[in-house]
C-alpha positions in Angstrom: 109.7 185.6 17.7 109.4 189.2 16.7 107.9 192.0 18.8 106.8 189.4 21.4 104.9 187.4 18.8 105.7 184.2 16.9 106.7 184.8 13.3 103.4 184.2 11.4 105.2 184.1 8.1 106.9 180.8 8.7 106.1 178.3 5.9 104.8 180.9 3.5 106.2 181.6 0.0 108.8 184.3 0.2 106.7 186.9 -1.6 103.7 186.4 0.7 106.0 186.3 3.8 107.4 189.7 2.7 104.0 191.2 2.2 102.8 190.2 5.6 106.1 191.2 7.3 105.7 194.7 5.8 102.0 194.9 6.6 102.8 194.2 10.2 105.8 196.5 10.3 103.6 199.4 9.0 100.9 198.7 11.5 98.4 197.9 8.8 95.5 195.4 9.0 94.6 192.5 6.7 91.3 194.3 6.0 93.2 197.2 4.5 95.3 194.8 2.3 92.1 193.0 1.2 90.6 196.4 0.2 93.7 197.4 -1.7 93.8 194.1 -3.6 90.0 194.1 -4.1 89.8 190.7 -2.4 87.5 189.3 0.2 89.1 189.5 3.6 88.9 185.8 4.1 91.2 185.2 1.0 93.9 187.3 2.7 93.4 185.4 5.9 93.7 182.1 4.0 96.8 183.3 2.3 98.4 184.2 5.6 97.8 180.7 7.1 99.0 179.0 3.9 95.7 177.7 2.6 95.9 180.0 -0.4 98.6 181.6 -2.5 98.7 185.1 -3.8 98.4 185.3 -7.6 101.2 187.2 -9.4 99.1 190.2 -10.0 98.1 190.3 -6.3 101.7 190.3 -5.2 102.6 193.1 -7.6 99.6 195.2 -6.5 100.3 194.5 -2.8 104.0 195.5 -3.1 103.0 198.7 -5.0 100.4 199.5 -2.3 102.8 198.9 0.5 105.5 201.1 -1.1 103.1 204.0 -1.6 
């Protein structure tokens, strides 16, 4: 448990887990990530719960966006 919440990244692929950990650490919202990746918000939600995987290009774009 981190910050009083269960770790929502358990069971995700390492690259997706890192994206969501950083998103949370920076206080950003899934909506903002979806906009940065030019995805529908529900695709980011499905990725977070393990129903979808990020494509390689999405991982690279997300990491670049999170590092900017």
